[in-house]
C-alpha positions as CSV (number, residue, x, y, z in Angstrom):
1,Y,-218.0,-170.9,39.5
2,N,-220.7,-172.3,37.2
3,N,-221.9,-170.7,34.0
4,Y,-225.4,-171.3,32.6
5,G,-226.7,-169.8,29.4
6,A,-227.9,-170.1,25.8
7,L,-226.0,-169.3,22.7
8,V,-227.6,-168.6,19.3
9,N,-225.4,-168.3,16.3
10,F,-226.3,-167.3,12.7
11,R,-223.9,-167.9,9.9
12,Y,-224.8,-166.5,6.5
13,A,-222.6,-167.9,3.7
14,F,-224.1,-167.1,0.3
15,N,-223.4,-169.9,-2.2
16,Q,-220.2,-170.9,-0.4
17,H,-218.7,-174.2,-1.5
18,F,-217.4,-176.8,1.0
19,D,-216.1,-180.3,1.3
20,K,-217.1,-182.8,4.0
21,Y,-214.3,-184.4,6.0
22,Y,-215.8,-186.9,8.4
23,F,-217.8,-184.8,10.8
24,D,-216.3,-181.4,9.7
25,R,-216.9,-179.1,6.8
26,I,-214.0,-177.4,5.0
27,Y,-215.2,-174.1,3.5
28,F,-213.7,-172.4,0.5
29,M,-213.5,-168.7,0.5
30,T,-215.2,-166.8,-2.3
31,Q,-215.6,-163.1,-3.1
32,I,-219.0,-163.2,-1.5
33,P,-218.6,-162.3,2.2
34,V,-219.5,-164.6,5.1
35,V,-221.4,-163.0,7.9
36,N,-221.5,-164.5,11.4
37,L,-223.7,-163.1,14.2
38,S,-224.1,-164.6,17.7
39,I,-225.9,-163.8,20.9
40,D,-225.0,-165.3,24.2
41,L,-227.3,-164.9,27.3
42,G,-226.3,-166.4,30.6
43,Q,-225.8,-166.2,34.3
44,V,-222.9,-167.0,36.6
45,K,-223.4,-168.9,39.8
46,L,-220.9,-168.8,42.6
47,P,-220.5,-171.4,45.4
48,D,-221.8,-168.8,47.9
49,N,-224.8,-167.7,45.8
50,G,-227.0,-167.5,48.8
51,T,-225.3,-164.2,49.8
52,I,-224.5,-162.9,46.3
53,D,-227.2,-162.3,43.8
54,L,-225.7,-162.0,40.3
55,G,-227.8,-160.8,37.3
56,L,-227.6,-161.9,33.7
57,Y,-225.0,-161.1,31.1
58,T,-225.4,-160.6,27.4
59,H,-222.7,-161.0,24.8
60,F,-223.2,-159.8,21.2
61,H,-220.6,-160.7,18.6
62,G,-220.5,-160.2,14.8
63,S,-217.9,-160.8,12.1
64,I,-217.6,-160.5,8.3
65,Q,-214.9,-162.4,6.4
66,G,-214.1,-162.7,2.7
67,L,-211.6,-161.8,-0.1
68,Y,-211.4,-159.6,-3.1
69,N,-209.5,-160.6,-6.3
70,F,-208.1,-157.8,-8.6
71,G,-206.5,-159.9,-11.2
72,Q,-203.3,-161.3,-9.7
73,I,-203.8,-159.2,-6.5
74,T,-205.7,-160.7,-3.6
75,L,-207.0,-159.0,-0.4
76,R,-208.3,-161.2,2.4
77,Y,-210.1,-159.5,5.3
78,L,-211.7,-160.2,8.6
79,L,-213.6,-157.6,10.6
80,N,-215.2,-158.5,13.9
81,G,-216.6,-156.8,17.0
82,G,-218.7,-157.3,20.0
83,Y,-220.2,-156.1,23.2
84,L,-220.5,-157.7,26.6
85,S,-222.7,-156.3,29.4
86,G,-223.9,-157.5,32.8
87,N,-222.4,-159.7,35.5
88,A,-219.7,-161.8,33.9
89,P,-216.3,-163.2,34.9
90,Y,-213.3,-161.6,33.2
91,D,-212.5,-164.7,31.1
92,L,-215.6,-163.9,29.0
93,L,-214.1,-160.5,28.0
94,D,-212.5,-160.2,24.6
95,M,-208.8,-161.0,24.9
96,P,-207.1,-160.7,21.6
97,S,-205.1,-163.8,20.7
98,G,-201.4,-163.2,20.9
99,T,-198.3,-165.3,20.2
100,M,-194.7,-164.3,20.6
101,S,-193.4,-167.3,18.6
102,L,-191.6,-167.0,15.2
103,G,-194.5,-168.5,13.3
104,Y,-197.1,-166.4,11.5
105,S,-200.5,-166.3,13.2
106,K,-203.2,-165.6,10.6
107,Y,-205.9,-164.2,12.8
108,G,-203.8,-163.6,15.9
109,Y,-201.3,-161.0,16.8
110,N,-197.6,-162.0,16.4
111,L,-196.0,-159.5,18.8
112,L,-198.7,-159.3,21.5
113,H,-198.5,-161.2,24.8
114,H,-201.6,-163.4,25.2
115,A,-202.6,-161.6,28.4
116,T,-202.5,-157.9,27.5
117,F,-205.9,-156.5,26.7
118,A,-209.4,-157.3,28.2
119,N,-212.3,-155.4,26.9
120,N,-216.1,-155.7,26.8
121,L,-216.5,-153.4,23.8
122,Y,-214.1,-154.3,21.1
123,T,-213.3,-154.6,17.4
124,N,-210.6,-156.3,15.4
125,I,-209.5,-155.9,11.8
126,H,-207.2,-158.3,9.9
127,L,-206.1,-157.5,6.3
128,E,-203.8,-159.6,4.2
129,F,-202.7,-158.3,0.9
130,S,-201.0,-160.5,-1.7
131,G,-199.5,-158.5,-4.6
132,G,-198.9,-161.5,-6.9
133,G,-195.6,-159.9,-8.0
134,M,-197.1,-156.6,-8.9
135,L,-194.0,-154.7,-7.8
136,L,-191.3,-157.3,-7.8
137,N,-191.9,-158.4,-11.4
138,H,-190.8,-154.9,-12.6
139,I,-187.4,-155.0,-10.9
140,P,-184.6,-156.5,-13.1
141,W,-182.9,-159.6,-11.8
142,I,-185.5,-159.9,-9.0
143,R,-188.3,-160.8,-11.4
144,T,-186.5,-164.0,-12.4
145,L,-187.0,-165.3,-8.9
146,K,-190.8,-164.9,-9.3
147,L,-191.3,-163.6,-5.8
148,R,-194.7,-162.4,-4.5
149,E,-194.9,-159.4,-2.1
150,M,-197.1,-159.7,1.0
151,L,-198.6,-157.1,3.3
152,S,-200.6,-157.7,6.5
153,I,-202.3,-155.2,8.8
154,K,-203.8,-156.2,12.1
155,C,-205.6,-153.8,14.4
156,H,-207.4,-154.2,17.7
157,Y,-209.3,-151.5,19.7
158,G,-211.4,-151.9,22.8
159,N,-212.6,-150.5,26.0
160,L,-213.9,-151.7,29.4
161,N,-216.9,-149.5,30.2
162,N,-219.4,-149.4,33.1
163,S,-221.9,-151.7,31.6
164,Y,-219.7,-154.6,32.5
165,K,-220.2,-155.7,36.1
166,K,-217.2,-157.7,37.3
167,V,-217.6,-161.0,39.2
168,F,-213.9,-161.3,39.9
169,D,-211.2,-158.7,40.0
170,L,-209.4,-158.3,36.7
171,P,-205.7,-159.2,37.1
172,G,-203.4,-156.2,37.1
173,Y,-201.4,-157.2,34.0
174,Y,-204.4,-156.7,31.7
175,E,-204.9,-153.3,30.2
176,S,-208.6,-152.2,30.0
177,K,-208.2,-148.6,28.7
178,M,-206.8,-147.9,25.3
179,T,-206.0,-144.5,24.0
180,Y,-205.2,-145.6,20.5
181,P,-205.6,-148.9,18.6
182,Y,-203.0,-151.6,18.8
183,T,-201.7,-152.2,15.3
184,E,-199.2,-154.6,13.7
185,I,-198.0,-154.2,10.1
186,G,-196.0,-157.0,8.4
187,L,-194.1,-157.1,5.1
188,G,-192.9,-160.3,3.5
189,F,-192.3,-162.4,0.4
190,S,-193.8,-165.6,-0.8
191,N,-193.1,-168.1,-3.5
192,I,-189.4,-168.4,-2.4
193,L,-188.2,-171.6,-4.1
194,K,-192.0,-172.1,-4.7
195,V,-192.7,-173.3,-1.2
196,I,-191.3,-170.8,1.4
197,R,-193.0,-167.7,2.7
198,V,-191.2,-165.2,4.9
């Protein structure tokens, strides 16, 4: 199939500092949140479009990202959500990024198969809490190691409602109805030998 459309993206970064690296920008997070809004309007054309008349699809997406500092304690957050309506192939649905590897995925889900959920109405929350030794520094013998406690919470919730008009059948291994949010909670330690994070 062929996909034709227009995408408009607005990024609001209030006084955010960045460095230029060739043709890229490297942004530095501050306590001022970064807001991103996008609107995608398009149409899908199939090879036999003479017999199938497909309408337009519209995809709205928004996110807010930032961090809070409370002394030695840091909280990083990312909240996003969106809505897709109209005639669209299933690969334009929101499919949360999953990996089943041993590495940590910052804005992905570590225990989720990459082809689990497909939704047109969705939201994701990613929270990463760094205690800076708030608890471990009060435990004798442990505080000499100067470890830092870590906590991460990742949550996804979505639904596939009637406003989405499928162009192709959704493969059977995707789940489109969720009765409760998918959540991952992780605990760990950083500053192990000053370089390792588990």
